[in-house]
N, C-alpha and C positions, 0 to 999 in steps of 0.2 A: 503495498498499499503506501502511496507516495506524500511522503510530508512536506508539507508548504513552509518554507523556509521564512526568514525573521524579515525579508526585504517584500515579500508578497502580504501577506499581512499586514505590511504599512501600507503597500499600494492601496488592499481591499480596506482596511480603515480611512483613510481619504478618499474613496470611490465614495465608503459612503457616508461621509461628511459631506462629502459635497451633494450626492443622491437627496441628502436631508435637505440640506439648504434651497436646493432648488427646489423643492417642495413644499418647504416654508415659503419661497417667495411667491411660486405659483398659488399657495390658499392664500395667501394676504393679499396676490393682485387681485386673485377671485372674491375675496370679502369685498375690497374696494368697488371693484366694478358690481357688484349685488347692492351693495350699501347704495351706491347712487340710481341703480333703477328702482331699488323701493323706494329712494326719496322722490321722485318722479312722480311713481305710480301709488304712492302715500299720497301727494301733491293734488293731484292731479284725483283722484278718489276723496279725499279732504275737499275739494272747491268742490265738485256736481253733487254732493253730500250739502255742503251748506248751502248753496246754489238751489238746489231743488227743495229742502228745508225750509231754507225762507220766502219762498216763492209758494210753498205749500201751507207754512203756518201765516202768510200774509193774506192769503185766498181765503182759510178757517176764520181770521179775524172780521176784516169787508165784508165776507158774505154771511154766510153765516149765523154773527153776531149781527150783522146789520149795523158793522158800525160806521159811519159819518164822516170822519176823520182821520181820512189817511194822512193830510200833513203835517197833522198830530204824533201819527204812530210811527211814523219818518223822521220826526224831531225824536223821538225815542229810543229808537232804536240810531240812530246817530248821534245822539249824548251818550250812548250806551259803545260804542263803538270806538269813543274818544276817551274813558273811562278805559277802557284794555290796554289802549297804543299805549297812553301815556303811562299805568300802571307798569307796563311790560320794559316800557323806554327807564321807566325809573329804575328799575330792576337791572339793570343792565343786559337784558335778556336783547332786547332789540333796538338802532338805531337812529334816532331822529335830528332832524333840521332844528335848529331854535327857527319858528313862526316872527322872523321880522316885520315890518311895513311895507316894507319893497317886495318882500316875497310875495305877501300876497294879494299888493296892488297886481302885481304879475297876471297872478292867479283869481284873479276875481271873476275873468271871463271865464273861466274855463270852470270855475265852482257855481254860476248863475244856469249855466248849459247842465252843470250835472245833479242841481236840484230841481229843476226841470224835467231831466229825465229818468229822478227816481220817484214825483209825482204823476207824472202820468202814465208811470208803470203801476202807481195803487191804487188810479183810479181805475187804469182799463182792466186788472184785474179782480173787481168791485161786479165789473158790469160779463168777461169773458172766464170760459174755463180756461183752468190752465193746461191743457192739452192746445190752444183753439193760440194760446199766448205763445204757446214754446213757437207751434208755426208761422206763425205772423213776424216773430222776430226776427225769423230769418230773413225778412227783405233788410235789416238791418244791415244787413253783408254785402245786399245790391246798391245800396245807396250809399255806404263807406265808398265801394270796390269804385263808383262812378264819382266820387269826390277824390279821391285817391289818382285819379285819374288826370283830376282836370286840376287839380294842387297841387300837386307835386310831382307830375307827369309820369305819374306810375303804371306801364303797358301790362298787361297779366294775359297770359295764354290761353288758347282757347280753351282749353281742359277747365281752366278757371272760369269761363263766361256763361260755359256746360252746366256747369254745376252751377251757376248763380240762377242759370234761368230755371233749372228743376227749381229751386227753392221759392220762383217767382209763384211756378205752378203748381206745389203742394199746398202756397198760402192761398192763393186762389181756390184750388180745389178743396181747399179745407175751409174757404168762405163760404163757398157755396153748399157745400154738405153741411154747414152749423145749424143744426135743428133750434139751438138758444139766441139764434141770430140777435147780438144788439147792437143797432147804430150807433150811440154811446158807447160804449165800448168800441169798437172796432175805430173810431175818431180819436180819443184816443190814445188807442194800443199805432193807429198810425202817427200823430203824433209825437207815441216815447219814441218809434224809430227813428222818424227824422232826430232828434236830439240826441238818441244813442250816439247814432251815425256821425251827427256835430259833435258830439263832445267827441270822442276817439280822435280824427281830423285837427278839432282844434289845440286838444293836448298834446296830440302828435306837433306842432307847430308850437306853442306856447314852451315847451319842456325845456330845451335848448338855454331860451330865455329866461326862463327860474333857476338853472343851473349857476348864472353870474350871481345870483343874489343870495348865495347859499354858502354856508363856512367851509365846505369839504369844495365843493366844485360839482359837489353830482345830489341825485335829489330817487332817490330810495320807494319804494313801494310802501313804508310804514310810513317816511313824512309825507306821502301824497294822498295817506289816508287821513292820517291827523289832518294835514291842511282840507281836504275836501269836508271832514266833517263836523270841522271845528266851524270852518267859517258859514258853512251848512246850518249852524245854529239862528245863529241872528238873523237870515232870511224866510227860517221858517216858522219861525214868534212870527214875523213879520205877517208870514203870509197866513197864517192862522187866526191873525185880528182882522184881518182881509174877508176871508172867509167865514168867522163865524162861529170857527170850532173853539174856541174855547168857552163860548156858551152854553155850546152843546154836550161840550165834558163837562159845565157844573152843573149842565141839569141832568146827565145821564150820571 
C-alpha cells in the first residue's frame, strides 16, 4: 500500500484551504446577491400592500360610512406621515434635509399639484369602485408619455405606444361595461389622471432646481415625503374651511 509523503499532505492541506476559501467567498457572494434581490422583492411587496391597503381603507371610510370629508381624511393621513418621518429622522434611521424657505418656495407649485392629486383621488373613490379606479389610473401613463414627448423631447418606442394604446382600450372598455357608472366620479378621476401626470412631469422639472437649495445638494425620497406632506397641511386646512368640512366634522 502506497504511503503519502509529507509534501503530498501539505499539498492536500493547502488545496483544502483554497477550496474552503473559495466556498466561503461563493457563499458570501451568494448571500449578497440574495440579500439584494430580497430587498427589491420586499420593497415591491411593501409598496403593493401599502398602496392597495390605502385605497381599500379610503374606499371603505368614504363609501361604507358615507364620510363626506375627504380633504380632512387627507390632512389626517399626511399629518401621520409627517410624524412618522420626523420620528425616524430624529432617531437617525433616515436622513432628511432641513426645510428652508427657499426650498419651500421652489417646491410650492409641486405641492399644490400634489394636494390636488390627493383630493381628486379621494373624491373619485367615493363614487367609483376600486377596480374601475385602478383601470382608469392607467390613463395617467398615457398623459405622462405625451407630456414627456412635448416637454422633454423624449421619444418612446412603438412597443411602448402599443402598450399605452391597450391601456386606453382597457379604460374605455371598463367604463362602457361599468354597471355602477357615476358621471361625477368619472369627472373626478379624469382630473386625478391629469393632476397625477402633471405632478410627475413638474417634479422632474423642479427637482434639479430644488437640489440647489438643500444642504447636501441632494433630495432623497424621505425629504420629499416630509416636504410634500408638511406643506400640504396648511393648504389642506384652508380647503377644509372653504368646503365647510370643519362644520361637518363638528356635527358628526
